[in-house]
N, C-alpha and C positions, 0 to 999 in steps of 0.2 A: 494492562489498562483496564479502565475498572468503570462502572456506572454510577454520575452521579448523586450524589447523594440532596443536594439541590440546585436549584436553577432548573433550563429547560431540561422537558424529558422528551426522550425521541417518540414521536406519533406512527402509528404505524402507517404505511406509505404502500406505493401497488395497486391503485385501482387509476380506471381510467385506461388511455391511448398507452402506447409504448411512450412517443414524446411528454407527457404527461405527468408518467412514473417518475422518467430523470428530471421535470422541474421541482416532482414534490420532495425527490431528494435532494437537489441543491440547494430547496429552500431551510428543510430541515439540517443541515449543513450549515450555510449562514446565519440562523437561529441562534444556532451555539455559538459562534463565533462572537455575535453580536454581543450577549450577554455576557460573554467572556469565561466563559466555563463548559470547552467542551471536554467530554469525559476521556475521550481517548487522546489529548493533546495536554499531559501531564507534565512536562520541562525536562523529565526524566527518561534515559535511555534505557530501556527493557536490556534486562540480563542475559535473555539469549542473542540477542542483537551483539552487543559485549561478545560475550562466548565467541561466537562467529568470530569477531575484529582480534580478540587478545587471548584468545584461549589458547591451551594445548597444541590443538591443529586450529588452528587462525587461518584464514586466508590468507594469502599475500596480494598485497593492495593493488587495487586495479582501477579502472571503472565502476560507478555503482548511477542504480537509478530509483528513488525511494518513490514510491506509489503514493498519492495521498500524504504529502510531506506536512499538514498542519503548517504549524507557526518554526519548523525548521530543526528543533531540537539531534532527531536521528538525523539529517542529513550532515549537519553542525557536528555531530560527534561523526562520524566517519573523515568528514574533511580535517577535522584535526589528525588522524589516524592514516592520514596518507592518501586518504582515496581522492582520485577524480569524480566529485560529485555532479549531479542535475536531480529536479525535485520538480515532482509539478502535484499542485492540488487544483479543485475547480472552486474554491472558495478565496476569491480575491482578497477579503481581509485579513485573511493567512498568509498567503503570499507578501503581503505587505508585512506585515509584521516579520516573518521570518529573513525578507530582507534587509528590514532596520537591523534584526540582529545578526546575522554576517556581519552587516557594516558594521556596528560597534564593535565585534569580534577580533574582526580583518581575518576573516576568513573566507576564501573563495569557493563559493556553491554558485550554479547556476538555478534561479527558481522559477518558475514557470506556472503561470496561471492558467491551467488549463485542465479537461478531460481527459483522465487515465485512460478512457478507452478512443480516444483520437487522440494519439501519437504521431501520426503520419501528417498534419498540418505543423508541423514543431520541426527546430529544427536538432533534432535528438538521434541521430545516425545509430549512435553506437558503436562497435560491439558493447555492450557492457558487463558483466564480470558479477554483477549482483546485482540483484533486485529486493529490494526491502519494501513492505506491504505490512503497516498496522494498521489493520481492519477497514481499509479501502471496496479491495474486491467484494468482501461479504454485504457491502452495502449497495453493489451495484444491480439494475435491473437485468434480470435474467437475459433481456433481449440486445444488451451490449457488453455481454460476458463473453461470449467469442473473439469480441473486438482486443478484447482488453489482453486475454490470452496472445491472440496472433502477435498483436502489436507488440510485446516482449519478445517472443519468438522470433519475431523478424528481426531483432536488433540484439539477439543473444550472444556474446561471446563461445567458441568451442569449452564445455564445462562449466559454463555460467552455473551459478548459484541464487534460486528463490528461497526466501525467509518470509511465511507471510501468517499472521495472526486472524481469526476470525472467527466470530461468535457462531456456532450452531442454529440452524434451521432452528428451535426450538428455542432461541432468544428472545421472537420478538414476534409479534402479532399480527403479521403480515404476509405475502406470497412473495417478497423480493428478500428480504435481508436475511442474510446465511450463508453459510457454506458447511461439505466435508468433504472429506477424502475420496467417496466416490465421484462429488463432481470432478474434483482435483484432476481426476485420472482419466476422466471421458475430457474436460476441457482442453487440458495440455496434455495434446498427446505426445507432442516430442519431451516430453521432460516425464522425468523418476522419482515418484515421489516415494524418498526414502526415510520422512521420517514422521511421523505423527506425535507430537506431547499435549496431553493435556495441559488446558490454564487449570490458574487458581483462581476463579473467574466465581463467583454464587453460579451464574447461567452455564451453559455448557460453551465451551469457549478449546481452542487449539493452535497451537505454532505449529505448521508444515511445513518443512524442508522440501523443495523439488530443486534434483541436480538436471541440466540439456542434455538427454539423449537423444538425439534427432532419430524418430522411426520412420519419418514417410519420406524421407529423403530430399527434404528441404535442406537448404541452408542458409544462416543468416545472413 
């Protein structure tokens, strides 16, 4: 995942009321898809996900949910490798393209036009063995991040794996964007952060791997 070298640039967000912050993020996301050049939607499945699916210690295929799926590259990849896949994105243009790609490829993926922090209104009960997030969480306003974590936790199968890519808080000049290991430990109380691997971007980035290990007595 890299920063675009041309086309739209991410603008600082996070001012105003909580609702206005959410609307700003949505507008920014749609802007990139209208221009056809979202920097996070490269059309190439990252090697970190490939290793998880095809590597020496690959997960057995099961149910997967992608948060912020864009035009479907990674959801389609998972489905082609035997996973039962659902995927959500808050940008209607992205979801339409993802559905078109799935039809053209003859691949069965359930794409939903939805907010990753509001899963309860969807028919996505899980349980899920794998969650994948390529830069979605790190753009969510702070007041919606607990809802994101709770939505995943309620749908997690025993031993579920969560692979997340995120930009650091220093990457963008706004109070909304970014994530680090300490925040994930705090927000995902029923998960164990088992790996943090720095990204290769010019800006501070990292890949985070979390395993579902309930600590609070809740069940999915």
